[in-house]
GUNUMAR-728622 format. One line per 4 residues: number of its first residue (from 1); their letters; for each residue y, x, z of N, C-alpha, C. Coordinates in steps of 0.2 Angstrom, whole numbers, plus 5000, padded with zeros to 4 digits. Each point is the difference from the previous one (the first is absolute). Last residue first. Layout:
BEGIN
NUM) a) Y:X:Z:Y:X:Z:Y:X:Z; ...;
This chain:
BEGIN
245) smla) 5721:5079:5339:5002:4993:4998:5008:4996:5002; 4988:5024:4991:5004:4999:5005:5001:4993:4999; 4981:5016:4991:5005:4996:4998:5004:4997:5006; 4984:5024:5000:5001:4993:4999:5006:4996:5000;
241) vppq) 4989:5021:4988:5005:5000:5005:4999:4993:5001; 4980:5017:4994:5004:4995:4998:5004:4998:5005; 4990:5024:4998:4999:4994:5002:5006:4994:4999; 4995:5026:4987:5004:4997:5006:4996:4991:5001;
237) plvd) 4989:5026:4991:5003:4992:4998:5003:4996:5006; 5000:5028:4994:4997:4993:5004:5001:4995:4998; 5003:5023:4985:5003:4993:5005:4996:4996:5002; 4995:5027:4993:4999:4994:4999:5004:4997:5007;
233) gkkn) 5002:5022:4999:5004:4996:4996:4998:4993:4996; 4986:5017:5013:5005:5000:5004:5007:4996:4998; 4979:5003:4989:4998:4997:5004:5007:4999:5005; 5000:5015:4983:5000:4993:4996:4998:4995:5006;
229) klfl) 5001:5023:5006:5006:4999:4998:5002:4991:4998; 4977:5009:5006:5004:5001:5006:5007:4997:4997; 4987:5006:4984:4996:4995:5003:5005:4998:5006; 5004:5021:4990:5002:4994:4995:5000:4993:5003;
225) ilgp) 4989:5020:5009:5009:5000:5003:5002:4993:4997; 4977:5006:4996:5001:4996:5007:5008:5000:5001; 4994:5011:4979:4998:4992:5000:5001:4998:5007; 5005:5024:4997:5003:4995:4996:4999:4994:5000;
221) alfv) 4983:5013:5011:5007:5000:5005:5005:4995:4996; 4979:5007:4993:4999:4993:5004:5008:5000:5003; 4992:5019:4986:5002:4995:4996:5000:4992:5003; 4999:5021:5013:5006:5000:4997:5001:4994:4995;
217) lgll) 4978:5002:5014:5006:4998:5002:5008:5002:4997; 4980:5006:4988:4999:4993:5002:5005:4999:5004; 4998:5022:4998:5003:4997:4994:4999:4993:4999; 4992:5011:5019:5007:5002:5001:5004:4998:4992;
213) lgai) 4976:4997:5005:5003:4997:5003:5009:5000:5001; 4987:5016:4985:4997:4992:4998:5004:4995:5005; 4998:5023:5006:5004:5000:4995:5002:4992:4998; 4983:5005:5015:5007:5001:5003:5005:4998:4995;
209) gtwm) 4978:5002:4993:5000:4993:5005:5008:5001:5002; 4994:5020:4988:5000:4995:4994:5001:4994:5005; 4995:5019:5013:5007:4999:4999:5002:4995:4993; 4978:5001:5009:5005:4999:5006:5006:4998:4997;
205) ksqa) 4985:5008:4985:4999:4993:5004:5004:4998:5003; 4999:5023:4996:5003:4998:4994:4999:4992:5002; 4988:5011:5016:5007:5002:5000:5004:4995:4995; 4976:5002:4997:5004:4995:5005:5008:5000:5003;
201) sdsq) 4989:5014:4985:5000:4992:4995:5002:4997:5006; 4997:5022:5004:5008:5000:4997:5000:4992:4998; 4985:5005:5023:5001:5004:4993:5007:4997:4995; 4997:5004:5029:5001:4996:4994:4998:5002:4993;
197) pewq) 4990:5009:5024:5005:5001:4996:4999:4994:4995; 4990:4997:5024:4998:5001:4992:5008:5002:4997; 4991:4997:5027:5004:5002:4996:4997:5002:4993; 4992:4989:5028:5001:5004:4992:5006:4999:4997;
193) vrsp) 4988:5000:5026:5006:4996:4995:4999:5005:4995; 4986:4995:5024:5000:5004:4993:5006:4996:4998; 4986:5005:5027:5004:4996:4995:5003:5005:4994; 4977:5004:5017:5006:5001:4997:5004:4995:4996;
189) ttfs) 4985:4991:5020:4999:5004:4995:5006:5000:4996; 5002:4990:5019:4994:5002:5001:4998:5004:4995; 5027:5000:5011:4994:4997:4995:4993:5002:4999; 5018:5006:5013:5001:4993:5002:4995:4996:4995;
185) ahev) 5001:5024:5002:4998:4996:5006:4999:4994:5000; 5002:5015:4979:5005:4998:5007:4996:4995:5002; 5001:5013:4974:4997:5000:5005:5004:4998:5008; 5003:4999:4970:5003:5001:5007:4995:4999:5005;
181) qcty) 5007:5006:4973:4994:4997:5005:5003:5002:5006; 5007:4997:4973:5001:5001:5006:4996:4997:5005; 4996:5004:4974:5000:4997:5005:5003:5004:5006; 5001:5000:4972:5001:5002:5005:4997:4997:5005;
177) vdgk) 4992:5001:4973:5002:4994:5007:5001:5006:5007; 5000:5001:4970:5002:5005:5006:4999:4994:5006; 5002:4995:4975:4994:5000:5003:5000:5002:5007; 5016:5012:4984:4997:4992:5000:4994:4998:5001;
173) epkt) 5016:5019:5013:4996:5000:4992:4998:4993:5000; 5019:5015:5018:4995:4995:4997:4998:4999:4994; 5009:5020:5016:5000:4999:4993:4996:4993:4997; 5011:5008:5027:4994:5001:4995:5004:4998:4993;
169) elmv) 5006:5003:5028:5000:5002:4993:4995:5002:4994; 5003:4986:5025:4996:5004:4996:5003:5001:4995; 5004:4992:5027:5003:5002:4994:4995:5004:4995; 5004:4984:5026:4997:5005:4995:5000:5002:4994;
165) qiqf) 5012:4990:5024:4998:4999:4992:4997:5005:4998; 5005:4984:5025:4999:5006:4996:4998:5001:4992; 5008:4985:5027:5000:5000:4994:4998:5006:4995; 4999:4983:5026:5001:5008:4997:5000:4998:4994;
161) twdg) 5003:4986:5024:4996:5000:4993:5003:5007:4999; 5011:4990:5017:4993:5001:5002:4995:5000:4994; 5023:4998:4998:4997:4992:5002:4993:5002:5002; 5016:5017:4992:5002:4997:5005:4998:4995:5001;
157) nril) 4991:5015:4985:5005:4993:4996:5004:4998:5006; 4989:5027:4994:5000:4993:5005:5004:4996:4997; 4986:5019:4986:5008:4997:5000:4998:4992:5006; 4987:5027:4990:4999:4991:5003:5007:4999:5002;
153) sttm) 5000:5016:4979:4999:5002:5010:5000:4991:5001; 4993:5006:4976:5007:5001:5002:4997:4999:5008; 4985:5009:4979:5001:4996:5005:5006:5001:5004; 4985:5007:4973:5008:5002:5005:4999:4994:5006;
149) vdee) 4980:5011:4986:5004:4995:4999:5004:5001:5005; 4978:5009:4986:5007:5003:4999:5004:4994:5004; 4976:4996:4998:5003:5004:5005:5007:5001:5001; 4983:4979:4990:5006:5007:4997:5001:5002:5006;
145) ekgn) 4976:4988:4994:5006:5001:5005:5005:5006:4997; 4984:4981:4987:5000:5008:5000:5008:4999:5005; 4994:4981:4987:4995:5001:5007:4999:5006:5002; 5018:4994:4983:4992:4998:4998:4997:5002:5004;
141) rfwk) 5017:5009:5013:5001:4997:4991:4993:5000:4997; 5013:4999:5027:4994:5001:4996:5002:4999:4992; 5011:5005:5026:5000:4999:4993:4995:5002:4997; 5005:4995:5028:4997:5003:4995:5003:4997:4993;
137) ieie) 5003:5000:5030:5003:4998:4992:4997:5004:4996; 4999:4992:5029:4997:5005:4993:5001:4997:4994; 5010:4998:5027:4998:4997:4993:4998:5005:4997; 5011:4995:5027:4995:5005:4994:4997:4996:4996;
133) apwf) 5017:4990:5016:5002:5005:4996:4994:5003:4994; 4995:4976:5011:5003:5007:5002:5003:5003:4994; 5006:4982:4993:5000:5003:5006:4992:4998:5002; 5019:4995:4977:4994:5001:5004:4999:5003:5006;
129) ravn) 5018:4997:4981:4998:4994:5004:4995:5000:5004; 4999:5010:4975:5006:4999:5005:4997:4995:5006; 4995:5018:4976:4996:4997:5007:5007:4998:5004; 4999:5008:4972:5004:4999:5007:4997:4995:5005;
125) cill) 4996:5017:4979:4995:4996:5003:5005:5000:5006; 5008:5007:4974:5001:5001:5009:4995:4995:5002; 5001:5016:4975:4998:4994:5004:5000:5001:5007; 5013:5011:4978:4998:5000:5007:4997:4993:5003;
121) tnqs) 4999:5013:4973:5002:4993:5004:4999:5003:5008; 5005:5014:4975:4996:4999:5007:5001:4994:5002; 5008:5009:4980:4996:4995:4999:4997:4998:5007; 5015:5019:4991:4991:5001:5001:4996:4995:4999;
117) ssdh) 5024:4999:4999:4998:5005:4995:4993:5001:5001; 5011:4986:5015:5000:4996:4993:4998:5005:4996; 4994:4998:5025:5003:5005:4997:4998:4999:4992; 4998:4985:5020:5001:5006:5002:5003:5003:4996;
113) etas) 4997:4973:5001:5000:5007:4996:5004:5006:5002; 4986:4978:5016:5006:5003:4996:4999:5007:4995; 4987:4978:5017:5000:5005:4995:5008:5002:4997; 4985:4988:5025:5006:5001:4993:5000:5005:4997;
109) iklk) 4984:4984:5017:5000:5006:4996:5007:4999:4994; 4989:4990:5027:5004:5001:4994:4999:5006:4997; 4992:4986:5024:4998:5004:4995:5003:4999:4992; 5000:4996:5030:5001:4997:4993:5002:5006:4995;
105) pqvl) 4985:5000:5026:5006:5001:4995:5000:4997:4993; 4992:4991:5026:4997:5002:4993:5007:5003:4994; 4996:5000:5030:5005:4997:4993:4997:5002:4995; 4992:5000:5028:4998:5001:4992:5005:4997:4995;
101) rkra) 4998:5007:5029:5003:4996:4996:4998:5003:4992; 4993:5009:5021:4993:4995:4998:5006:4995:4993; 5010:5018:5013:4995:5002:4998:4995:4996:4995; 5022:4994:5011:5000:5005:4997:4995:5004:4996;
97) fpey) 4999:4982:5015:5003:4998:4994:5002:5004:4994; 4986:5002:5021:4998:4995:4997:5004:4999:4993; 5009:5015:5017:4993:5003:4996:4997:4993:4995; 5019:5001:5017:5001:5001:4992:4994:5002:4996;
93) vgyn) 4999:4996:5026:5003:4995:4996:5001:5000:4994; 4989:5017:5010:4997:4995:5001:5004:4994:4998; 5011:5021:5000:4994:5001:4995:4994:4993:5002; 5018:5003:5014:5002:4997:4996:4996:5000:4991;
89) hrcf) 4993:5009:5023:5002:4993:5000:5002:4998:4994; 4997:5023:5001:4993:4995:4999:5001:4993:5002; 5020:5013:5003:4997:5003:4992:4994:4995:4998; 5012:4997:5024:5005:5001:4993:4993:4999:4994;
85) adve) 4992:5004:5022:5003:4994:4999:5005:4998:4994; 4986:5020:5003:4997:4993:4999:5002:4994:5000; 5010:5021:4997:4996:5000:4996:4996:4994:5000; 5017:5005:5016:5002:4996:4994:4995:5001:4995;
81) arrr) 4999:5013:5019:4997:4993:5002:5002:4995:4993; 5011:5022:5005:4992:4999:4999:4995:4995:4999; 5023:5001:5006:4997:5002:4993:4996:5001:4998; 5005:4995:5022:5002:4993:4996:4999:5003:4992;
77) dlve) 4997:5016:5017:4995:4995:5000:5000:4995:4996; 5018:5016:5001:4994:5002:4995:4996:4994:5001; 5018:4996:5014:5001:5000:4992:4995:5003:4996; 4997:5002:5024:5001:4992:4998:5002:4999:4992;
73) kqgn) 5001:5022:5012:4995:4998:4998:4998:4993:4997; 5017:5019:4996:5000:4993:5003:4994:4997:4999; 5007:5020:4991:5001:5001:5008:5000:4993:5005; 5000:5006:4976:4994:5000:5000:5000:5001:5008;
69) wyra) 5020:4994:4990:4993:4995:5000:4994:5001:5001; 5018:5018:4999:5002:4993:5007:4995:4995:4999; 4999:5018:4984:4999:5002:5009:4998:4995:5004; 5007:4995:4977:4994:5002:5001:4997:5002:5007;
65) dpeg) 5025:4999:4995:4996:4993:4999:4992:5000:5002; 5011:5021:4996:5003:4997:5007:4997:4993:5000; 4997:5010:4979:4996:5004:5007:5001:4996:5005; 5010:4997:4977:4995:4995:5005:4996:5002:5003;
61) laav) 5016:5013:4987:5005:4995:5004:4994:4994:5003; 4990:5016:4986:5003:5003:5007:5005:4997:5002; 4981:4989:4987:5004:5004:4997:5005:5002:5007; 4979:4989:5001:5000:5002:4993:5005:5004:4998;
57) aeye) 4987:4994:5024:5006:5001:4998:5000:5002:4991; 4981:4986:5017:5003:5007:4996:5007:4999:4998; 4985:4984:5019:5004:5000:4994:5000:5009:5000; 4976:4989:5006:5006:5001:5003:5005:5000:4996;
53) gras) 4978:4996:4995:4999:4998:5004:5008:5003:5005; 4987:5002:4977:5003:5006:5005:5000:4997:5008; 4995:4985:4982:4994:5005:4999:5003:5008:5005; 5014:4981:4997:4995:4998:5005:4994:5006:5001;
49) dfra) 5026:5003:4995:4996:4999:4998:4992:4998:5003; 5030:5004:5000:4993:4996:5003:4994:5000:4996; 5027:5014:4996:4993:4994:4998:4995:5000:5006; 5029:5010:4991:4993:5001:5005:4995:4992:4998;
45) leer) 5021:5006:4986:4999:5007:5007:4994:4999:5002; 5010:4991:4975:4992:4998:5006:5003:5008:5005; 5019:4989:4982:4996:5006:5001:4996:4999:5006; 5017:4983:4991:4995:5002:4996:4996:5007:5001;
41) dyif) 5015:4992:5016:5004:5001:4993:4995:5003:4997; 4986:4998:5017:5008:5002:5003:5004:5001:4992; 4974:4992:5013:5001:5002:4994:5011:4998:5001; 4972:4999:5011:5008:4999:5002:5002:5004:4993;
37) rhvf) 4975:4989:5002:5004:5004:4997:5008:4997:5002; 4971:4997:5007:5008:4997:5000:5004:5006:4999; 4973:4991:4994:5005:5005:5001:5008:4997:5001; 4969:4998:4999:5007:4997:5003:5004:5004:5000;
33) rvev) 4974:4995:4990:5005:5005:5003:5009:4998:5002; 4971:4992:4995:5006:4997:5001:5004:5007:5003; 4974:4987:4991:5003:5010:5000:5008:4997:5000; 4980:4981:5004:5007:5002:4996:5001:5007:5002;
29) depr) 4986:4983:5011:4996:5004:4996:5004:5005:4995; 5008:4981:5015:4998:5007:5004:4997:5005:4995; 5007:4980:4991:5006:5003:5001:4998:5007:5004; 4983:4991:4981:5002:4997:5007:5007:5004:5003;
25) sgaa) 4990:4998:4973:5001:5002:5006:5002:4999:5007; 5000:4995:4975:4999:4995:5006:4997:5002:5006; 4998:5015:4978:5004:4994:5001:4997:4996:5006; 4998:5026:5005:4998:4996:4994:5003:4991:5000;
21) aatl) 5004:5021:5015:4995:5001:4997:4998:4996:4994; 5026:5003:5007:4996:4997:5001:4993:5003:4997; 5023:5007:5007:4996:5004:4996:4994:4994:5003; 5028:5002:5006:4994:4997:5002:4993:5002:4992;
17) scey) 5029:5005:5011:4993:5004:4996:4994:4996:4999; 5028:4994:5012:4993:4998:4999:4996:5004:4994; 5025:5003:5012:4996:5000:4995:4993:4999:5001; 5029:4998:5008:4992:4999:5003:4997:5000:4993;
13) ksqi) 5027:5010:5006:4993:4996:4995:4995:5001:5004; 5028:5003:5005:4995:5002:5003:4993:4994:4997; 5028:5010:4995:4994:4996:4998:4993:5002:5006; 5031:5004:4995:4992:5002:5004:4997:4995:4999;
9) lfhe) 5024:5008:4989:4993:4996:5001:4995:5001:5003; 5029:5003:4998:4993:5003:4999:4996:4995:5001; 5029:5006:5000:4995:4994:4999:4994:5005:4999; 5018:5010:5008:5001:4994:5002:4995:4995:4998;
5) ppea) 4992:5026:5006:5005:4997:4995:5002:4992:5001; 4994:5018:5019:4999:4998:4996:5004:4996:4994; 5005:5024:5010:5002:4993:5002:4995:4996:4996; 4995:5025:5010:5002:4997:4994:5002:4991:5001;
1) g) 4995:5018:5021:4998:4999:4993:5005:4996:4996;
């Protein structure tokens, strides 16, 4: 046969799939499936599935391995026992943390001008740092649910929390009230955050205030510089010199 390559990778992966009848289920009440995968250079060759009870070849190259392991009674007995010894045992250890842990999401609405020609605005409901992953997010305009929304995929933060964004493209009018509503296991009642379009007068007042602040700084700067220069040039009075006797 062909010589094996100089560098190759062999992997042995063990997986547990658990389906609990309800939250807080006891380990013995959980439906468990144990799988052992044998992988050579990223190609799965053979696997043991507890639902089958023995090894099976996934690729032609894995047939000799599957036959060998199926001929070893102690190997099969050990793999069949992993359902309880490995999967159910670890479920009992991690279940209080993984299933009962609740982290409330943080809600924030941001608005961007999506299409200047049509004066449309893209409202983004940012829902961040929550656990567990199951969550329901809705947009409302003046109390009426908006169906035409866009949702990103669920993002894992890497610290046992998730984040997601739900976007609504709309043309806000004066007096509109937009609400992002979130339902999550960590809330006893739905949590809501609102956004209202700024009126032209409010925007005008904001820019007037900013312009006034900048103008004040322009007039203040020369006076401050002159004051500091004069202070630097002041001659401090010298103490009297004692006469030598």
